[in-house]
N, C-alpha and C positions, 0 to 999 in steps of 0.2 A: 517519512524517508519512506523507501520501498526499498528493499530486497527482490532481487532474483536469483532464485538458483540459491541462495544465503548471499547472495554476494547484493552490497547499496549500490543505487543504478541514479545514478547524479542526472535526476528530471527535475524540467523547467518551470517554473504554475502562473499561468497567464486566464486569472482570478480562478474562481473554481472548476477549471480544467486546465489539463499535463498537455505538455508535448507528448509527440505521440513513442509512445517503448515497443522498436525493436525485437524482434525476438526470433527467434530461430526456426524452423518447422520441430513438431514436435512439444511436449513431456513442458512446465513451469512452473513454479512452484515460485508464489507472489507471498507477501509482509509489507501489510504497512504501517507502521510506525509513527501512532503522533503523542510527544507530552498533554497527558490523560484522560485519551484513553486508550479502548481498548485496541490491542491485534491484532489482524484480520489475516490470515489466513487461505491463499485460493491457489485453487490449483488449477494450471489451464492447459491443453491441447491445441495448438496451432496447426494448424493444417497450413504444406508448401503450397505460399502465391496467398494469404487468403490477406481475413483487415479483423480485427477480432475490436468491439467496446467492448467496456469494461467498464459498468458500476458499476463503484463502492462506497456502501456510507459508515464512514464511522459513526460510532457510537462514544459518548461518556464509559467513561469507569470510575466505576462509582466505591468499587473496592481501594478507593487511590483518593483518598480524601486529602485532601489538608487543610489541617485544625490550624491554627490560628494558632501563631508562639507566645508563648507568654513569659513575660519576662517582669 
């Protein structure tokens, strides 16, 4: 999931790439959330008329290991 300024943004995935995300000029807070991975927070400034490319690497969240269930 990707949140932009606290709001969920629906994106389509094509392999490891995302479809373009169109943002207005100015400052935006991005949050990338994926189960089993650390949440990534980024603040970006988008100049008017600019195109930005961001590369965000997700790292496993070792603090939330799934323990096997004992039955």
